[in-house]
C-alpha positions as CSV (number, residue, x, y, z in Angstrom):
1,M,-144.1,-17.8,54.0
2,K,-144.7,-21.0,52.1
3,E,-142.4,-23.4,50.5
4,I,-143.0,-23.5,46.6
5,S,-140.0,-25.8,45.9
6,S,-137.3,-27.6,47.6
7,G,-135.7,-24.9,49.8
8,I,-137.3,-22.1,48.0
9,W,-139.9,-20.1,49.9
10,K,-142.4,-17.2,48.8
11,A,-144.4,-14.6,50.8
12,G,-146.5,-12.6,48.7
13,K,-144.4,-11.5,45.5
14,E,-141.0,-12.1,47.2
15,I,-139.0,-15.2,46.9
16,F,-136.5,-16.4,49.7
17,T,-133.8,-19.3,50.5
18,Q,-133.0,-20.1,54.1
19,N,-129.9,-18.5,55.0
20,S,-127.2,-21.0,55.5
21,V,-125.1,-18.3,57.2
22,P,-127.3,-16.7,59.6
23,G,-126.6,-12.8,60.1
24,R,-124.6,-12.2,56.9
25,K,-125.7,-11.1,53.5
26,V,-124.1,-11.8,50.1
27,Y,-125.2,-9.1,48.0
28,G,-127.0,-6.4,50.3
29,E,-130.2,-8.8,50.0
30,R,-133.2,-8.2,52.6
31,L,-133.0,-10.8,55.6
32,A,-136.4,-12.0,57.0
33,S,-137.2,-14.2,60.1
34,H,-139.8,-16.9,60.1
35,G,-140.8,-19.8,62.3
36,G,-137.4,-18.9,64.2
37,K,-135.5,-19.5,61.0
38,E,-133.2,-16.6,58.6
39,F,-134.3,-16.2,55.0
40,R,-132.7,-14.0,52.4
41,A,-134.9,-12.3,49.9
42,W,-134.0,-13.6,46.4
43,D,-133.5,-10.5,44.1
44,P,-134.9,-11.6,40.6
45,N,-133.4,-8.4,39.1
46,R,-129.8,-10.1,40.1
47,S,-130.3,-13.4,39.2
48,K,-131.6,-15.3,36.4
49,L,-132.7,-18.1,37.8
50,G,-134.4,-16.0,40.5
51,A,-136.0,-14.0,37.4
52,A,-137.1,-17.3,36.3
53,I,-138.7,-18.4,39.6
54,A,-140.5,-15.2,39.7
55,N,-141.9,-15.8,36.5
56,G,-143.5,-19.1,37.0
57,L,-140.9,-21.6,36.4
58,K,-142.8,-24.9,37.2
59,S,-139.8,-27.2,38.3
60,V,-136.3,-26.0,39.8
61,P,-134.3,-29.5,39.7
62,L,-132.3,-28.9,43.0
63,D,-132.5,-30.4,46.4
64,K,-130.8,-31.2,49.4
65,G,-127.6,-32.8,48.7
66,S,-127.5,-31.8,44.9
67,K,-124.3,-31.6,43.2
68,V,-124.0,-28.7,40.6
69,L,-121.7,-27.9,37.8
70,Y,-122.2,-24.1,37.5
71,L,-120.6,-22.6,34.5
72,G,-120.4,-18.7,34.4
73,A,-120.5,-18.2,38.4
74,A,-119.4,-14.6,38.5
75,S,-119.2,-12.9,41.7
76,G,-121.4,-15.7,43.5
77,T,-125.1,-13.9,43.7
78,T,-127.4,-17.0,42.2
79,V,-124.6,-19.4,43.6
80,S,-125.2,-18.3,47.0
81,H,-129.1,-18.9,46.9
82,I,-128.1,-22.7,45.4
83,S,-125.9,-23.1,48.4
84,D,-128.7,-22.4,50.7
85,I,-131.2,-24.9,48.6
86,V,-128.3,-28.2,48.2
87,G,-127.3,-27.4,52.0
88,E,-124.0,-28.8,53.7
89,H,-124.3,-32.1,52.0
90,G,-124.3,-30.7,48.5
91,A,-122.0,-29.1,46.3
92,I,-121.6,-26.6,43.7
93,Y,-118.4,-26.3,41.5
94,A,-118.4,-22.8,40.6
95,V,-116.5,-22.1,37.2
96,E,-115.4,-18.5,36.5
97,F,-113.3,-17.2,33.7
98,S,-112.6,-13.5,34.7
99,E,-110.6,-13.0,37.5
100,R,-112.4,-9.8,39.1
101,P,-115.5,-11.1,39.6
102,F,-114.1,-14.7,40.7
103,R,-111.8,-12.4,43.7
104,E,-115.6,-11.6,44.8
105,L,-116.9,-15.2,44.5
106,M,-114.0,-16.5,46.6
107,E,-115.3,-13.9,49.4
108,V,-118.8,-15.6,48.9
109,T,-116.8,-19.2,49.4
110,R,-115.2,-18.2,52.5
111,L,-118.1,-19.0,54.9
112,R,-120.0,-21.4,52.4
113,K,-118.0,-24.4,52.3
114,N,-120.3,-26.3,49.8
115,I,-119.0,-23.9,47.1
116,F,-115.8,-24.9,45.3
117,P,-114.5,-21.9,43.2
118,I,-112.7,-23.0,39.6
119,L,-110.9,-20.4,37.7
120,A,-111.0,-21.9,34.4
121,D,-112.5,-21.4,30.8
122,A,-116.1,-23.2,30.3
123,R,-114.6,-24.2,26.6
124,K,-112.0,-26.4,28.2
125,P,-113.8,-29.0,30.5
126,E,-110.8,-30.7,30.9
127,M,-109.2,-27.7,33.2
128,Y,-111.7,-29.4,35.5
129,G,-111.8,-33.0,34.9
130,W,-111.3,-33.9,38.6
131,V,-115.0,-32.5,39.0
132,E,-117.5,-35.5,40.2
133,N,-120.6,-36.0,38.1
134,A,-123.1,-33.6,38.5
135,D,-127.1,-33.7,39.2
136,V,-127.4,-30.3,37.6
137,V,-125.5,-28.5,34.8
138,Y,-126.4,-24.7,35.6
139,V,-125.1,-22.3,32.7
140,D,-124.8,-18.6,32.6
141,I,-122.1,-17.6,30.2
142,A,-123.4,-15.1,27.6
143,Q,-121.4,-16.4,24.7
144,P,-122.5,-16.9,21.0
145,D,-121.7,-20.6,21.4
146,Q,-123.1,-21.0,24.8
147,T,-125.7,-23.9,23.9
148,E,-122.3,-25.9,22.6
149,I,-120.2,-25.2,25.5
150,T,-123.4,-26.3,27.8
151,I,-123.6,-29.6,25.7
152,R,-119.9,-30.2,25.7
153,N,-120.0,-30.0,29.5
154,A,-123.0,-31.8,30.2
155,D,-122.2,-34.9,28.0
156,R,-118.9,-35.1,30.3
157,F,-120.2,-34.1,33.9
158,L,-123.8,-34.4,34.1
159,K,-125.7,-37.7,35.1
160,I,-128.4,-39.9,33.4
161,G,-131.5,-38.3,34.8
162,G,-130.0,-35.0,35.7
163,H,-130.7,-31.6,34.2
164,I,-129.4,-28.8,32.5
165,L,-130.3,-25.1,33.5
166,I,-129.4,-22.6,30.7
167,A,-129.8,-18.7,30.8
168,I,-129.9,-17.7,27.0
169,K,-128.8,-14.1,26.1
170,S,-130.4,-13.9,22.9
171,Q,-128.3,-10.8,21.9
172,S,-125.0,-12.7,22.5
173,I,-126.2,-15.1,20.1
174,D,-127.6,-13.0,17.5
175,V,-128.6,-9.4,17.9
176,T,-130.5,-9.3,14.2
177,K,-132.9,-12.0,15.5
178,D,-136.2,-12.1,17.0
179,P,-135.4,-13.6,20.9
180,K,-138.1,-16.1,20.5
181,R,-136.6,-17.8,17.4
182,V,-133.3,-17.5,19.0
183,Y,-134.6,-19.3,22.1
184,K,-136.3,-22.2,19.8
185,E,-133.0,-22.7,17.8
186,E,-131.0,-23.1,20.7
187,A,-133.8,-25.5,22.2
188,E,-133.4,-27.7,18.9
189,K,-129.6,-27.8,19.5
190,L,-130.3,-29.2,22.9
191,K,-133.0,-31.7,21.5
192,K,-130.4,-33.0,18.5
193,A,-128.0,-33.5,21.5
194,A,-130.3,-35.8,22.9
195,Y,-131.7,-33.8,26.0
196,T,-135.3,-33.4,26.7
197,I,-136.5,-29.9,26.7
198,S,-138.9,-29.4,30.0
199,E,-139.6,-25.8,29.8
200,T,-138.4,-22.7,28.6
201,V,-139.5,-19.4,30.7
202,E,-138.9,-16.1,29.3
203,L,-137.3,-13.6,31.7
204,D,-138.5,-10.4,30.9
205,P,-139.3,-7.9,32.8
206,Y,-136.0,-8.6,34.9
207,E,-134.0,-9.4,32.0
208,T,-134.7,-8.2,28.6
209,A,-134.3,-10.8,25.8
210,H,-133.1,-13.7,28.0
211,A,-134.8,-17.1,28.7
212,L,-134.2,-19.8,30.8
213,I,-134.3,-23.4,29.3
214,V,-134.2,-26.4,31.3
215,C,-133.6,-29.7,29.9
216,K,-133.1,-33.6,30.9
217,K,-130.5,-35.8,29.9
């Protein structure tokens, strides 16, 4: 097993994070032991960030102690792997709008104390204005105005030098356009808002017509 980025490991074609709650699974993932430590397999079919890493994302701007504002936390699958990476001194402010997945997210946070669940609308960042400045804003909200929502939150919460990771679902933005055109247009919005694009990784075959855009403030 080889560490390919801070806190992210690879064995063959599988990627893993070190389990911060040994013996416990979050979504039925495989557990594996290596060097006396326990690791959780990161299923790219269940996580857009996992899919981007599996497809060759060059740099994952997460580290021990990172503070993350996560918009669209859902039931906590990807959140749980980020929890493993940032460790006990990191923090994930996990915003979710829908009550049903939020209840599942609450179960994940019961044993993972670095996740702070927030039931709120990401269009209204004033609802969680108490959140501390973040090193990373991660966005997975599948809305037509998701990039505008991202910029609104990043302008308010993201530290200078921090990163945005935004999962673009092209069909949520414009089902009539070629996905590559949608990715380019959303990247241009981020550039106009003074964010520098680092890379864009398409998520096929794990997520059809999706891409992860990484940019820096």
